[in-house]
N, C-alpha and C positions, 0 to 999 in steps of 0.2 A: 503494501498501500505506499503512495507517496504521501510524504507529510508534512503541512503545511507550509515549512520554510524550505524544504528542499531545491539546491539550486540558488539559494538566496545567500549573500554577503553580509555580514554583522561584524561590529565593532564594538567591543566592549571596554571601556577604560577604568580604570581603579577595578582590573579583575582581578587582585591578587588574593583578596579576600571576601567575606560581606557579602555584598548586594551586588558588588559587581559581580563575584563567581558566583553568585545563584543568577543572575540574570545570565550570562554566560555559557551557565549549565545547561537553564531552558530554552536558551535557543538552539544550542546545539542538539538536544532531543528532539526539538521540533524538526531537524535536519538542517539546519543551516552551517556553515563553515563560519566559525566565529574567530576570529582576531582578538586576541587578549592581551590587552597592554597595563601593564603596571612598574612595578620599580623590583618585585618579587621572582624572580624568575623560577626557583625552583616551587612556590607557592602553584604559579600558574600551570608546571611542564604537570604536574597532580591533577588541575582540572583538565588540562589537554587529554591526558589517559581517560579521566573517568568519560568527558565527549564521545573519545574515541570507540568508547566501550559499546557506545549506542547508534547512534543512529545519526552523527553530526562529525564535522572536520574540526579540528582546532589549529592554528598556527599562534606560538605566542611569541610577543614583541618586547623584550623589558625596553620600556622608558619614563622619563621624567616629565608629566605634560606640564610642568613650570618652564620648561624649556621649549618654546612656543614653537621652534622649528621642527623640534619630531612629530608633532602632531600632523603637517598636510606630509610628512614621510611616511608616517603610518597611513594614512590614508589613502596613498598613492600606490604605497606595498600591497594593500589591500586588495584594490580597483586593477590594480596591473597585471597582481595574479592569477585574480580568481576572474578578471574581465568586467568586476561590478560592484557596487556597494548601493545592497538595501537597506541597510538599520543603521544606524550611527547611535548608539548609549552615550551621553556625554555624564557618567557616571562618577570617575574619580571628582573624592572631596577630600578637605578636612577641615578641623574645628579644634579650636582653642578658647577654652568659655569662661577665663577671667574676667573680672568686668573690668569696663573703658576705663577704668580710672587706676587699674593695677597692669593693664594690657600692655603687652611687649608689642612695638610698632612693626620688627620683624615675623612676629606672628599674625600682624595683622596682612602685612605682606603676602606670606604664603597663604593663607584663605584667598584674599584676591585673587594672587595669580592663578591657583588651583582650582578654584571653585566661579570665580566668574572668565577668565582671560581666557584660560585651558580650556573651556565652556564653547567660548564664543570661535574662538579659534577651528575647534574640532566642529561647530555648524557651520562655520565656512567652508573648509574644506570638506565635509562629507556633501552641502548644498551642489557643488562644484563638480566632483565625485558622482551623484548621483543624475545630474542633469549631464553628461558626458553619456550616462549606460542608458540615459531615458527609464529611468527605475520610475515603479510606485512605492518611493520611499517614505521611509520614518526617523526620522529625529527625535530619539528621545533624551530628555534634560531631566535629571535625578535633583530635584531641588529637595524641600525641607516643609513640615508644616510650620518651622519657625519661623517660614517668609508671610503665616498666615496671621501674626501677632507683627503690632507696632513697637514692642521692646523686648523684640529677642537677640539684642546685642551685635555686635560685630561682625558674627556668624550670620546670626541673622540678615543682617544687611546683604550678606552676599548672596542671600537665597533670595530675596524682593529681587535681586536684580536679577537671578536665574528667572524669575517668573517674570517679570519685565522683559528679557531677551526674547523668551519662548515665546510670549504674547506678539511681540515686535515682527519677530521673523514669522510666525504665521501668517502674519496679515501681510507679509511680504512674500509669501509662496501661497498666494488665494489661486494664480492660477497658474501653478506647477504642480506637475504629481506628487508634492512632496508634502507630508503632513508631519506635524511637531509636536510631539505628544509632553505634556509637562507632569510629571510625577511626583507626588509629594510625601514620600513616607514621615510618619510618625515615630516613635518610640522602637529601635529595632536591635535588637541583640547581635553587634556587630562589635569591630573595633573601634568605632566611633565614639564611645567612652574612654579610651586609653589614654585621653590628655585631660578628662576629668578630676575633681577631687580626688586628691590618694584616697581617701576615706570610702566617696564614694563607689571608685574599684575596689577596695577590699573589702566593701560590703556586698558588692556581685560576685568575687571569689568565693567569699564565707558561703555567701548562699547555693555557690555548687557545690558544697561538702567536699571541694577537692581541696588538698593543701600544696596549694603552691603561691609563691610570692611575685608578683607584678608590679616593677616600677612605673612612676609616671611616667607617659611617651612610648612603652614598649607593646610590644602585641601581645593582646589577651588570647591564650591560649584558646584553639577552639572547642577543647574538651571543656573548657569553663562555659566558653557560651553555648555549647550545645547541653550543657545542663543547667541552665538558669534558664532558657528560654521556656519549656515545659513547663517549670515551678512557678513562672512569673509571666505567665500567658495573658494576663489581663491586663499588664502595663508592658508587657516587650512582645514586640512583633517576631517574625521572623524574618530573615532574608527571603527564603521562597515567598511569600506573601508577596512582596516585591515583583521580586519575579513572574508571577503570575500575571499581574496587573503587567508588566508591560509585554508579557506574551499575548496576554488579548487584547491591547494595544495595537502591537503591530499584525496581528493578524486581521485586523478589519479592512474592506475594502477600502481603494483610495479615497472615494466619495464620502466615505464614513471620518468625519473628523474626532475623536477622542482628543480634547485641547487638552484637560485636567484630571487628575485621579489623583486625588488622596488617601492613602493607606495608612490604617494606626489602629493599633491595639482594641480592645474594650474600651479601659479608661486614660483618660489623657493623660498624657506629663509634660509640663514645658521645657520645649525645647530651644 
């Protein structure tokens, strides 16, 4: 049986872990050739193996989206090797949740370069590639429910920007066969929390029942996240929940415009 994304090419940035990894695996399971972009090659190689044990194909491209020159190069590689680009998922993101009065300007710079500038470069390069191959394409921008609050800090400001960029690009592409989907996750069990207050991270580790030490800024082990999510399901969603929303959106016919999707657990946390 033909799978819904058979013969299609997708790119997912920030695919080393969490939401990006889940999206890449979901698109691969639907038959796509997925280009995984991120900084941790070893983790992406494991994802590639899982995708290729199923119906999809995968290519790993280790890159840092803060170097915007690498983004059009990534898109060009995918389009030239497969002859097309159908789905671009701008997922790479970072959060430093310190109050503004205590914030580090270099951390502000990292958030804007990753969450906004890299996403803009990804959108621009993807449109050019999709137009070149005349794709009925989808650009998926991963925002946050933080963009729905007026007081969500510097991180929230970057996601307000993502929502504005998505809406503007959607209008610019109304006469193209390219749709722009803005996905806003709520609190999801991912490494997003690694830069939170150490007491918060310690509480998450304690809730998992595992004896591991996680320092601020370090990756939270997958086994911790896998343990806590079912236990805290009412306040923490799963990366797979977001991946399902993305798959739903990109499987719609091009005359259907899925503009925005909010994916959140039953209880809301301020992000």
